[in-house]
N, C-alpha and C positions, 0 to 999 in steps of 0.2 A: 805284428812284428816279423821281420825278415832276417833270417840267419843265412848267411852266405858261407858255405862249406869251402874254406880255402886250403884245405890240405893239399901238399904239393902233388900227391898221386891223382886226386880228383882234377887237378887243374891241368896237369899233364895230359890225362886220357881224354879230358874235354877238349884240348887243342887237337889231338888225334882225331876225334869225331867231328870237329868243325872242318878239317881238311877235306876240299872237294874229292881228291883222289882215293880217299878211304871207301873201300868197296862195301857192299851190304854186310858180308859175313863179318868183317871185322868191325864195322860200326855196331852190329848187334852184339858182338862178343864185348866190345868196350863199354857199351851202354850198361850191359848186364854187371860188368865189374864197377862201374862208377856208382850204379844204384846201391850195390852192396856196401859201398864205402859210405855214401850219404846216409844209408840206412842207420848206420851206427850213430850219427849225430842226431837223427830224429827220434831215436829210440832210448836216449842216454838218460832220459828222466822217468822212465817207466817205473811204477811202484813194486818195490819189492817187499815180500813178506818172509817167512821162513818156513821150511819144511823139515821135518823130523826124518832123517834116513839113517842107514846103516852102512859105513864105508867097509871095505875089507878088514880094518883094524878096530873100529868103535862106532858107538852111535853118536849122533850129534844133530844139531839144528843148523840148516844152511839156507842161503838166499834162495828164493823162489818167486817167481812173478805171480802177482796175486790176481785175483778176479777172472772174468772172461778173458779168452784167448783174444789177442790182438786181431784186428781186422784191416785187410788191405783193400782199398776200393780203386779199381782201375777205370779211368775214363778211356772208353774205347776210341780208336783201336791202338794209338801209340802208346797208351799206359801200360799195356801189357810188356813193352820192353823193359819198362823199369820194374814192372812186377816180378819178373823172373829173377832178377838179382836179390830181390828182397825176400822171396821165397827160399833161396839159398840159405839165407841168414836165419830165417823163422820158418821153417817147413811146415810147422803145424798151425800157422796162421790161417784164420778163415778169410775168403775172398768173395768180393762182390765186384759186379760190373755195371757201369752206367755207360750207355751208348749214346753220344752226341756228335753230331757232325755240324760243320760250320757253313751256314749259307754263304757262299761267296759274294753275293750281291750286298746283303745286310751286314755281314760278319756276325749275325747272331746265331746262338746254338739252337739245333733242332734235336730234340730228344727222340729215340726210337727204341731204346731198351734200358731196363733197370732190374737188375736181381741182387738182392742183398742178403747176407746172413741173419739168422734169428737174433733176438735180443740185440739189435744194433745200438740200442740206447745205453747197454751195460758195457759196451766194448770201447777200447781205444782205437780210434779209426784214422787211419792214414790214407789220404787221397793222393793217387799218383798219375801224373800226366807230364810227359817231357817238357812241354812248353807251356809257358804263361806268358801269352802274347797279348791280345786284347784283353784277355781276363774273362771274356763273356762265358765261354764253356766252362771254366773252373768255377766261377761264381754260381752258374746255374747247377753244377753237380753238388756243391756244399749246401745250397739251398735245399735241393731234394733230399739230401742226407739228413739235414736238420728237421724237414717236415716229416721225415721218417722215424725221427725220435733219436738220432745220433747226437751226443751232447759233447764228447770229447774228440775233437777233431783236429788234425794237422794237415797240411798240404805240402807235398813234395814235388819238385820238378827239377829239370837238369839246367834249363835256361829260363830266365824272365826279362821282360822288357819293362820299363818304368811304368808305361801305361797300364800294363796288366797288374803289376803290384799296386798301383794306386787305385784301380777298380776293385781288386780284391778286397784290399784293406778297408775301403769304403764300404763295401757290402758285407764284410765279414771280419770286423776288427779283433774279433775274439779268437780267430784261427791262425795260428802261426805258419809262417811260410819258411820252407827250407830249399835252397837252390845252390847250384854250383857257380852261377854268375848272374849278374844283372847287365845286360848289354845296353847298347846305345839307344835304340828306339825301333819303331815299326815302320815298315814301307807302306806304301799306298794299299797294298794288298793285305794288310796285317800281318805281315812275317817279320820276324825279329831280325835285326841288323846289328852286328855282322852275322849273328846266328850260326847255323849249321843247316839250313835248308828245311824241307818238310821232314820232321823225324819220322812220321808214319811211312812216308815213301822210301826214307833211306833204311828204315828197319826192314821193310817188306819187299824192297825192290820193285816199287811200283811208281807210276808217273802221273 
């Protein structure tokens, strides 16, 4: 299932990020803001229990997130751009990283790093990567997480292509996808059109 976060602020900021003239600093700042906003939608169904506390006036039982802390998994390197905004919202979340790069000849992901929090199987896991293009890296990352024991997974991105959505849903139909937009498609190099270019390059000012 794919959820498109159509909030006007998200769409406005996404347009700013698409614009070629937006510099690296503004791109990073806007990505952080957008990820913060999308994170509200991604986390809206977290289970709440109750906690007994004392306010300045009286004792009472109030809503409290149950179970192990939420876990964010960033697909390196561009995933870290989304990660920062999400940590603004949930600063005590655990964080893991999966390092993948795309072979530009085969467009297939190559793993070079993985570090996960403990008890991954008991956590609500949100995987973040700005672009769901071919879907190869995202599919591979979620497969690795399932093999490591993760059971409650969601995937969050900024932009998606129909090809990437189809590949992801075929491989992981049980994992919901959250994105700000689904664009027209991919070019011959596997980049999203109209897209916003290479997210990692625009975040970090590389070429």
